[in-house]
C-alpha positions in Angstrom: 0.1 0.0 -0.2 1.5 3.6 -1.0 2.3 6.3 1.1 -0.2 8.3 -0.5 -3.3 5.8 0.2 -2.1 5.8 3.8 -2.1 9.6 3.9 -5.3 9.9 2.4 -7.1 7.3 4.8 -5.4 9.3 7.8 -6.7 12.6 6.4 -10.0 11.0 5.7 -9.9 9.9 9.4 -9.6 13.5 10.7 -12.2 14.8 8.4 -14.8 12.3 9.2 -14.2 12.6 13.0 -14.8 16.3 12.5 -18.0 15.6 10.8 -19.1 13.0 13.1 -18.5 15.3 15.9 -19.9 18.2 14.2 -23.2 16.0 13.6 -23.4 15.0 17.2 -23.2 18.5 18.2 -26.0 19.7 15.7 -28.0 16.6 16.8 -28.2 18.0 20.5 -29.8 21.2 19.3 -31.4 20.5 16.0 -32.6 17.0 15.9 -36.1 16.6 17.3 -36.7 12.8 17.1 -34.1 11.3 19.2 -35.9 8.6 21.6 -35.7 5.7 21.4 -32.8 5.2 18.9 -35.1 3.1 16.7 -37.3 6.1 16.2 -34.3 8.0 15.4 -33.2 5.7 12.8 -36.8 5.4 11.5 -37.0 9.0 10.8 -33.4 9.2 9.4 -34.9 6.4 6.9 -37.7 8.8 5.8 -35.2 11.4 4.9 -32.9 8.9 3.1 -36.1 7.6 1.1 -37.2 11.4 0.3 -33.4 11.7 -1.1 -33.5 8.3 -2.9 -36.8 9.7 -4.6 -35.2 13.0 -5.7 -32.3 10.8 -7.5 -34.8 8.4 -9.0 -36.7 11.9 -10.3 -33.3 12.8 -12.0 -32.6 9.5 -13.6 -36.1 8.7 -14.8 -36.1 11.9 -16.8 -32.7 10.9 -18.4 -34.4 7.5 -19.3 -37.3 9.1 -20.7 -35.2 11.5 -22.8 -33.0 8.7 -23.9 -36.4 6.8 -25.0 -37.9 9.6 -26.9 -34.6 10.0 -28.9 -32.7 12.8 -27.3 -28.8 12.3 -28.0 -27.1 10.4 -25.2 -24.4 13.1 -25.1 -27.1 16.1 -24.9 -28.8 13.8 -22.1 -25.5 13.2 -20.2 -24.7 16.8 -20.2 -28.2 17.8 -18.9 -27.9 15.3 -16.2 -24.6 16.6 -15.2 -26.1 20.0 -15.1 -29.0 18.8 -12.8 -26.7 17.0 -10.6 -24.7 20.3 -10.1 -27.9 22.1 -9.2 -28.8 19.5 -6.7 -25.2 19.4 -5.1 -26.8 19.2 -1.9 -28.0 15.6 -2.2 -24.4 14.5 -1.3 -24.2 16.6 1.5 -27.7 15.3 2.8 -26.6 11.8 2.4 -23.3 12.5 4.5 -25.4 14.2 7.0 -27.5 11.1 7.6 -24.8 8.9 7.3 -23.1 10.7 10.0 -26.0 10.4 12.2 -26.2 6.8 11.7 -22.5 6.3 12.3 -22.8 8.1 15.7 -25.9 6.2 16.5 -24.0 2.9 16.0 -20.8 4.1 17.7 -18.5 3.5 14.7 -15.9 5.4 13.1 -17.2 5.7 9.4 -13.6 5.8 8.0 -12.6 2.6 9.5 -16.0 1.3 7.9 -15.5 2.6 4.6 -11.9 1.6 4.3 -13.2 -2.2 5.0 -15.9 -1.7 2.3 -12.9 -0.3 0.0 -10.8 -3.4 0.7 -14.2 -5.8 0.3 -14.7 -4.2 -2.8 -11.3 -4.3 -4.3 -11.0 -8.1 -3.8 -14.0 -8.2 -6.2 -13.4 -5.4 -8.8 -10.0 -4.3 -8.6 -7.7 -7.1 -7.2 -4.5 -5.6 -8.8 -5.0 -2.2 -7.0 -3.5 -1.0 -3.6 -7.0 -1.0 -2.3 -6.7 -4.7 -2.1 -4.0 -4.5 0.3 -6.4 -2.9 2.8 -8.0 -6.1 3.8 
């Protein structure tokens, strides 16, 4: 595993730890549905479903455009523009992922690195990510 990858993981740990702490601090004052924890998870799930629905609408539009004969390059360009307009979607997912990680008392980067290692075994066996596992 390269020094660069080790450095990226270390920097990700610092950043993710700060995000999780920030989320925890916000949730004390700004998150209304807290107890019991399953109610909080259930409410997070509702928000995740709303985000998923927003993404589905964006993708559905592209599917219909392609079916109706729109040039794939034009459809891809329009899709990219919509993603830029909806730059909040990634932040929404991170917000709720941080909440969920905090509820389960996990370090999100440790878990993400495990996913990289697991996926690399299947999809990138010759990559440095395979050495993570």
